[in-house]
N, C-alpha and C positions, 0 to 999 in steps of 0.2 A: 393456230395450234396444229401440230403434226399428228399423224395417226398414232405415233408412239406416245405422245403427250396424253392423248385421249385415253389410251389404254394403261397409262402409268408404267410404260416399259421403255427400255432403250432399244431402238430398232435394230442396232447392230449386235444385239445381245444373243441372237439365236441363229442357227443354221438349219437348213432342211436338207436331208440326204437325197441324192439323186434317185435312189431306189424307192423313195416313198416319202411324201411330205409330212407324214406323222412322226418320222424319226428325226427329231431335233437333237442337236448337240451344241454345247457351248462353243463360243468363238475361242480361238487360241488366246492364251493368257499373255498377251503382249502388254508391256508396261503402260503404253498409251491407250490401250483399248481393252481394259478388263471389264467384262460384262457383269452387271448386277443380276440379281435373281429376276426371273421373268415370270409374270403372272400366268396362271393356267389359261385364263381367258385370252390373254394376248397371244399365247402360243397357238391356241386353236384358231384364232382369227388369222394369224399369219399362215397357218396350214391351209386354210380355205383359199387364201390369196395364192399360195404356191400351186394349189391344184388347178385353180381357174385361170391364173395368169402368171406364168413363170417369169415373164419379162417385168411385170410390175413388182413381183416379189424381189427380183434381183435388184431393181432400182431402189427398193426400200432398204434392203439389208446390206448390199455390197457397197463398199466405199474404198476403192483401191487408192494407193498412194505411191505409185511407181514413177510417174513422170514428175512428181513433186510440183505439179502445176494443176490447179483445180479443174480447169476446163478440160485439159487432156485426161486427167484421172477420171473425170465424170464420164467421158466417152469410153474409156477402157472398162469402167464399171457397168455400163449399160449396153455396150455393143460387143458381142462375142467375136465378130470379125475383127474389130479394132484390137481386141486383146490378142488374138492370134497373130495379127500383123506386127504388133509390138514385140511379141516374143520372137518372131522371125528376124526382126531388125536388131534384136539385142545380141549383137556380137561385134567386137572390134570398135565399139564406140561407147561412150558413157551411157549407162542404162536410162538415165533421165531423158537423154536425147532420143534414144531408141523408142521409148514409150510415149514420147511426144509426137513421134512420126505419124501415127494414125490421124491425129488431129490436124497436123500440117497437110496431110494428104486430102483430108476432108475439105479443108479450106481451099486448097488449090483446085479441087474438082468442082467446088461450088455447091456441094450438096452432101448428104449422108453417104457413107460407103455402101456400095452396091456390089455384092459378090459376083453377079453375072456380068455387070458392066466391066469390072476389073478383069474378069476371065476373058472377055472378048475384046478388051482394049488393044489398040494398035501398040505392039511392043515398043517401037521406037518412040512413039508419042508418050507412052507411060514412062519410059526411061528419062525423057526430057522433064516430065513432071517431077520425078524424083531428084533430078540434077539441078533444077532451078535453085539459084542461091537464096537462102542457105540450103544446101543439099540435105535431103532427108536422111541420107547415110553417106559415109565416106566412099562407099562403092555403089553409087546410085543405079547404074545400069544393071549390075548383077543382082542387086536387091529388088529392083523393079521386076526382074524376071522371076525371082524366087517368090515374090508376093503374088505375081500373076499365076504361077504354077500352083501355089497354094489355093487360090480362088478357083482354078479349074478343077482341082480335086474335090473341093467342097461342092461345086456344081454337079460334077459327075457322080461322085460316090455318096454324097449326103443331101442330094436333092436341093442344093442351094442354101441349106440351113447350117451355118457354122456350129451352132450350139448342139446340134444333134451328134456331133463327134463325141460329146461327153454325156448328153442326156439319154442316149440310147445304148451306152456301154453297159454290159451286164455286171461287170465287176471291175476292180481296179486294174487287174492284169490286162483285160481287154482294152481299157481306156489307154493305158500306157502304150500298148502295141499300136493302137490307132494313131497316137500322137507321134510315135517313132517313125511312122511311114510318111509323115508330112515333110515337105521340103524345108530345110533349115533347122530341123530338130535333131534327131538321133537319140541314142539311149540316155545320155547325160541330161540334155535339155528336156527330154520327154519326162524324166523323173522329176525335174524341177517344176515343169508345168503341171504335172499331176498333183504335186504338193500345193502349188498355188491355187489350183481349182478347188482342192479340198479345204485348204485353210482359209481362203478368202473369197471364194466364189460359190460356196454352198454345194459343191459337187463332191459327194461323199459316198460313192458306191462301195459295196463290200470289198474290203482289202485294199482300199486306196492308199493307206499309209504304207503298207508293205510294198506296194507297187512303186511308191515314191522313194523307197529306201531311206537313206539318212535324212533326206530333205523333208520327209513326212513326219519326223519326230516332233512332238510337242515342245514348244519353248526354244527350238533351234533358231540360230541366226546365221544361216549358211547361204541363202540365195534370195532371189526376188520373191520367193514364196513367203518370206519372213519380214518383208519390208512393209511397215505400216505407218511410218513417219520418218522425219529427218534423222532422228537418233538411231533408229534401227537400220536405216540406210547406211549410216556411217559405220555401224558395227559389222554389217554384212561386207562392206567394202574393206574393212580392216581384216576380216577373216580371209577374204580372197587374196589380199596382199601377203598374208602369212602363208597361204597355200602355195602361192607362186614362189615365194622365197624358199620354202621348203623343197619345192620341186627343183629349183636351181641348185640347191645344195646337194641333192641326191643325184643330179645328172652327172654322167661320166665325163671326165675332163680329157 
Protein backbone atom coordinates (compact mmCIF):
# COMPACT_ATOMS: atom_id res chain seq x y z
CA UNK A 1 0.00 0.00 0.00
CA UNK A 2 1.34 3.42 -0.95
CA UNK A 3 1.51 6.50 1.27
CA UNK A 4 -1.36 7.90 -0.77
CA UNK A 5 -3.48 4.80 -0.22
CA UNK A 6 -2.92 5.01 3.54
CA UNK A 7 -4.04 8.62 3.60
CA UNK A 8 -6.92 8.06 1.23
CA UNK A 9 -5.57 10.57 -1.29
CA UNK A 10 -4.14 10.62 -4.76
CA UNK A 11 -0.49 11.63 -4.43
CA UNK A 12 -0.46 13.59 -7.69
CA UNK A 13 -3.43 15.61 -6.49
CA UNK A 14 -1.49 18.40 -4.80
CA UNK A 15 1.38 20.76 -5.40
CA UNK A 16 3.54 22.73 -3.02
CA UNK A 17 4.63 26.24 -3.90
CA UNK A 18 8.37 26.87 -4.03
CA UNK A 19 7.91 29.86 -1.74
CA UNK A 20 6.39 27.78 1.08
CA UNK A 21 5.17 24.21 1.51
CA UNK A 22 1.96 25.34 3.20
CA UNK A 23 0.74 26.91 -0.05
CA UNK A 24 -0.77 23.99 -1.92
CA UNK A 25 -2.66 24.32 -5.17
CA UNK A 26 -4.47 21.74 -7.31
CA UNK A 27 -2.72 20.13 -10.24
CA UNK A 28 -3.56 21.38 -13.74
CA UNK A 29 -6.88 19.99 -14.88
CA UNK A 30 -5.61 17.71 -17.65
CA UNK A 31 -8.11 15.13 -18.96
CA UNK A 32 -5.91 12.20 -17.89
CA UNK A 33 -4.88 13.70 -14.54
CA UNK A 34 -7.82 15.36 -12.78
CA UNK A 35 -7.13 15.41 -9.05
CA UNK A 36 -9.86 14.41 -6.56
CA UNK A 37 -10.39 16.28 -3.30
CA UNK A 38 -7.46 15.89 -0.95
CA UNK A 39 -7.94 15.31 2.77
CA UNK A 40 -6.64 17.97 5.12
CA UNK A 41 -4.57 15.35 6.95
CA UNK A 42 -2.97 14.28 3.69
CA UNK A 43 -2.12 17.85 2.75
CA UNK A 44 -0.47 18.46 6.13
CA UNK A 45 1.45 15.20 5.85
CA UNK A 46 2.81 16.14 2.44
CA UNK A 47 3.65 19.61 3.69
CA UNK A 48 5.85 18.04 6.36
CA UNK A 49 7.55 15.90 3.71
CA UNK A 50 8.10 18.97 1.52
CA UNK A 51 9.75 20.83 4.40
CA UNK A 52 11.95 17.97 5.55
CA UNK A 53 12.83 16.32 2.24
CA UNK A 54 12.04 18.13 -1.02
CA UNK A 55 13.53 15.26 -3.03
CA UNK A 56 11.22 12.68 -1.45
CA UNK A 57 8.29 15.04 -1.96
CA UNK A 58 9.12 15.44 -5.64
CA UNK A 59 9.41 11.68 -6.06
CA UNK A 60 5.96 11.24 -4.53
CA UNK A 61 4.02 13.85 -6.44
CA UNK A 62 5.85 14.43 -9.71
CA UNK A 63 5.26 12.08 -12.61
CA UNK A 64 6.41 13.56 -15.88
CA UNK A 65 5.45 12.00 -19.19
CA UNK A 66 7.75 13.72 -21.68
CA UNK A 67 9.90 10.86 -22.95
CA UNK A 68 6.83 8.60 -23.15
CA UNK A 69 9.07 5.90 -21.67
CA UNK A 70 8.62 4.99 -17.99
CA UNK A 71 12.29 4.68 -16.99
CA UNK A 72 13.29 7.88 -18.78
CA UNK A 73 10.33 9.78 -17.37
CA UNK A 74 11.08 8.53 -13.86
CA UNK A 75 14.59 9.95 -14.17
CA UNK A 76 13.25 13.30 -15.37
CA UNK A 77 10.81 13.37 -12.46
CA UNK A 78 13.40 12.66 -9.80
CA UNK A 79 16.59 14.31 -11.08
CA UNK A 80 16.63 18.10 -11.71
CA UNK A 81 19.85 17.82 -13.73
CA UNK A 82 18.26 15.24 -16.02
CA UNK A 83 15.29 17.54 -16.57
CA UNK A 84 17.58 20.46 -17.43
CA UNK A 85 19.59 18.35 -19.84
CA UNK A 86 16.40 17.11 -21.49
CA UNK A 87 15.27 20.69 -22.03
CA UNK A 88 18.64 21.60 -23.55
CA UNK A 89 18.41 18.64 -25.94
CA UNK A 90 14.84 19.51 -26.96
CA UNK A 91 15.53 21.17 -30.27
CA UNK A 92 15.65 19.92 -33.85
CA UNK A 93 14.76 16.36 -32.80
CA UNK A 94 11.52 14.71 -31.63
CA UNK A 95 10.89 15.69 -28.03
CA UNK A 96 10.54 12.06 -26.93
CA UNK A 97 14.09 11.42 -28.12
CA UNK A 98 15.34 14.59 -26.45
CA UNK A 99 13.90 13.69 -23.07
CA UNK A 100 15.16 10.12 -23.32
CA UNK A 101 18.66 11.57 -23.73
CA UNK A 102 19.41 11.95 -19.99
CA UNK A 103 18.66 8.26 -19.39
CA UNK A 104 20.84 7.25 -22.33
CA UNK A 105 23.64 9.43 -20.98
CA UNK A 106 23.26 7.83 -17.54
CA UNK A 107 23.47 4.36 -19.04
CA UNK A 108 26.56 5.18 -21.06
CA UNK A 109 28.34 6.74 -18.10
CA UNK A 110 27.42 3.73 -16.00
CA UNK A 111 26.05 5.68 -13.04
CA UNK A 112 23.78 8.55 -12.05
CA UNK A 113 24.37 11.96 -13.55
CA UNK A 114 26.94 13.99 -11.65
CA UNK A 115 27.02 17.68 -12.44
CA UNK A 116 30.65 18.17 -11.39
CA UNK A 117 31.82 15.13 -13.35
CA UNK A 118 30.11 16.42 -16.50
CA UNK A 119 31.50 19.91 -15.95
CA UNK A 120 35.05 18.51 -15.73
CA UNK A 121 34.67 15.82 -18.38
CA UNK A 122 37.12 15.80 -21.27
CA UNK A 123 35.17 17.60 -24.04
CA UNK A 124 36.24 15.24 -26.82
CA UNK A 125 35.44 12.18 -24.73
CA UNK A 126 32.01 13.57 -23.83
CA UNK A 127 31.30 14.29 -27.49
CA UNK A 128 32.07 10.64 -28.25
CA UNK A 129 29.64 9.54 -25.53
CA UNK A 130 26.94 11.65 -27.19
CA UNK A 131 27.85 10.43 -30.69
CA UNK A 132 27.88 6.71 -29.93
CA UNK A 133 25.15 5.07 -32.06
CA UNK A 134 22.34 5.70 -31.63
CA UNK A 135 23.42 9.29 -31.07
CA UNK A 136 21.85 11.17 -28.17
CA UNK A 137 21.23 14.09 -30.54
CA UNK A 138 21.52 14.74 -34.26
CA UNK A 139 24.27 17.24 -33.40
CA UNK A 140 26.13 15.26 -30.73
CA UNK A 141 29.31 17.33 -30.49
CA UNK A 142 27.60 20.71 -30.17
CA UNK A 143 25.02 19.36 -27.72
CA UNK A 144 27.69 17.69 -25.60
CA UNK A 145 29.39 21.07 -25.39
CA UNK A 146 26.16 22.80 -24.48
CA UNK A 147 25.36 20.29 -21.74
CA UNK A 148 28.87 20.65 -20.37
CA UNK A 149 28.53 24.44 -20.36
CA UNK A 150 25.24 24.08 -18.49
CA UNK A 151 26.89 21.88 -15.86
CA UNK A 152 29.77 24.31 -15.42
CA UNK A 153 27.31 27.13 -14.75
CA UNK A 154 25.46 25.01 -12.20
CA UNK A 155 28.74 24.22 -10.43
CA UNK A 156 29.98 27.82 -10.51
CA UNK A 157 26.79 29.80 -9.91
CA UNK A 158 24.60 27.34 -7.98
CA UNK A 159 27.12 25.43 -5.87
CA UNK A 160 26.56 22.27 -7.91
CA UNK A 161 22.84 22.08 -7.10
CA UNK A 162 20.69 22.21 -10.27
CA UNK A 163 17.43 22.50 -8.31
CA UNK A 164 18.59 25.68 -6.59
CA UNK A 165 18.08 27.46 -9.92
CA UNK A 166 14.38 27.42 -9.08
CA UNK A 167 14.19 26.67 -5.35
CA UNK A 168 16.03 29.89 -4.46
CA UNK A 169 14.29 32.15 -6.99
CA UNK A 170 12.32 34.86 -5.15
CA UNK A 171 9.59 35.12 -7.78
CA UNK A 172 8.59 34.04 -11.25
CA UNK A 173 10.37 36.89 -12.99
CA UNK A 174 13.68 36.03 -11.32
CA UNK A 175 13.19 32.36 -12.14
CA UNK A 176 12.66 33.07 -15.83
CA UNK A 177 15.68 35.39 -15.97
CA UNK A 178 17.87 32.70 -14.44
CA UNK A 179 16.68 30.15 -16.97
CA UNK A 180 17.19 32.54 -19.87
CA UNK A 181 20.88 32.80 -18.99
CA UNK A 182 21.41 29.05 -19.26
CA UNK A 183 22.94 27.69 -22.51
CA UNK A 184 20.40 26.32 -24.94
CA UNK A 185 17.47 28.26 -23.55
CA UNK A 186 16.61 31.89 -24.39
CA UNK A 187 13.37 33.78 -23.80
CA UNK A 188 10.98 31.39 -25.55
CA UNK A 189 12.27 28.16 -24.01
CA UNK A 190 12.73 29.87 -20.63
CA UNK A 191 9.02 30.72 -20.60
CA UNK A 192 8.13 27.12 -21.47
CA UNK A 193 10.41 25.70 -18.79
CA UNK A 194 8.99 28.12 -16.21
CA UNK A 195 5.54 26.80 -17.13
CA UNK A 196 6.70 23.18 -16.93
CA UNK A 197 8.19 23.73 -13.49
CA UNK A 198 5.00 25.38 -12.28
CA UNK A 199 2.48 23.00 -13.81
CA UNK A 200 4.22 19.68 -13.28
CA UNK A 201 7.20 20.06 -10.92
CA UNK A 202 5.66 21.91 -8.01
CA UNK A 203 7.71 25.09 -8.52
CA UNK A 204 5.22 27.93 -8.08
CA UNK A 205 6.91 31.12 -6.85
CA UNK A 206 4.82 34.27 -6.87
CA UNK A 207 4.13 35.42 -10.43
CA UNK A 208 5.26 32.24 -12.18
CA UNK A 209 2.27 32.12 -14.53
CA UNK A 210 2.86 35.71 -15.61
CA UNK A 211 6.54 34.95 -16.15
CA UNK A 212 5.61 31.93 -18.28
CA UNK A 213 3.32 34.04 -20.49
CA UNK A 214 0.86 32.13 -22.64
CA UNK A 215 2.51 28.83 -21.65
CA UNK A 216 1.50 29.36 -18.03
CA UNK A 217 -2.24 29.49 -18.70
CA UNK A 218 -4.40 26.80 -17.13
CA UNK A 219 -5.70 24.19 -19.52
CA UNK A 220 -3.40 25.18 -22.39
CA UNK A 221 -1.97 22.62 -24.81
CA UNK A 222 0.90 24.58 -26.30
CA UNK A 223 4.20 23.08 -25.16
CA UNK A 224 6.02 20.37 -23.21
CA UNK A 225 4.64 22.04 -20.09
CA UNK A 226 1.23 20.63 -21.01
CA UNK A 227 2.20 17.07 -21.96
CA UNK A 228 0.94 14.54 -19.44
CA UNK A 229 0.19 11.55 -21.67
CA UNK A 230 0.13 10.36 -25.27
CA UNK A 231 -3.09 12.22 -26.07
CA UNK A 232 -1.82 15.59 -24.85
CA UNK A 233 1.47 15.00 -26.69
CA UNK A 234 -0.43 14.62 -29.95
CA UNK A 235 -2.45 17.78 -29.28
CA UNK A 236 0.67 19.81 -28.51
CA UNK A 237 2.33 18.45 -31.66
CA UNK A 238 -0.70 19.40 -33.73
CA UNK A 239 -0.64 22.92 -32.29
CA UNK A 240 3.02 23.30 -33.24
CA UNK A 241 2.27 22.14 -36.79
CA UNK A 242 -0.46 24.75 -37.06
CA UNK A 243 1.89 27.47 -35.81
CA UNK A 244 4.55 26.48 -38.35
CA UNK A 245 2.01 26.47 -41.15
CA UNK A 246 0.73 29.89 -40.12
CA UNK A 247 4.28 31.26 -39.99
CA UNK A 248 4.96 30.01 -43.54
CA UNK A 249 1.78 31.65 -44.78
CA UNK A 250 2.78 35.00 -43.25
CA UNK A 251 6.38 34.81 -44.47
CA UNK A 252 7.18 37.25 -47.32
CA UNK A 253 7.61 35.59 -50.71
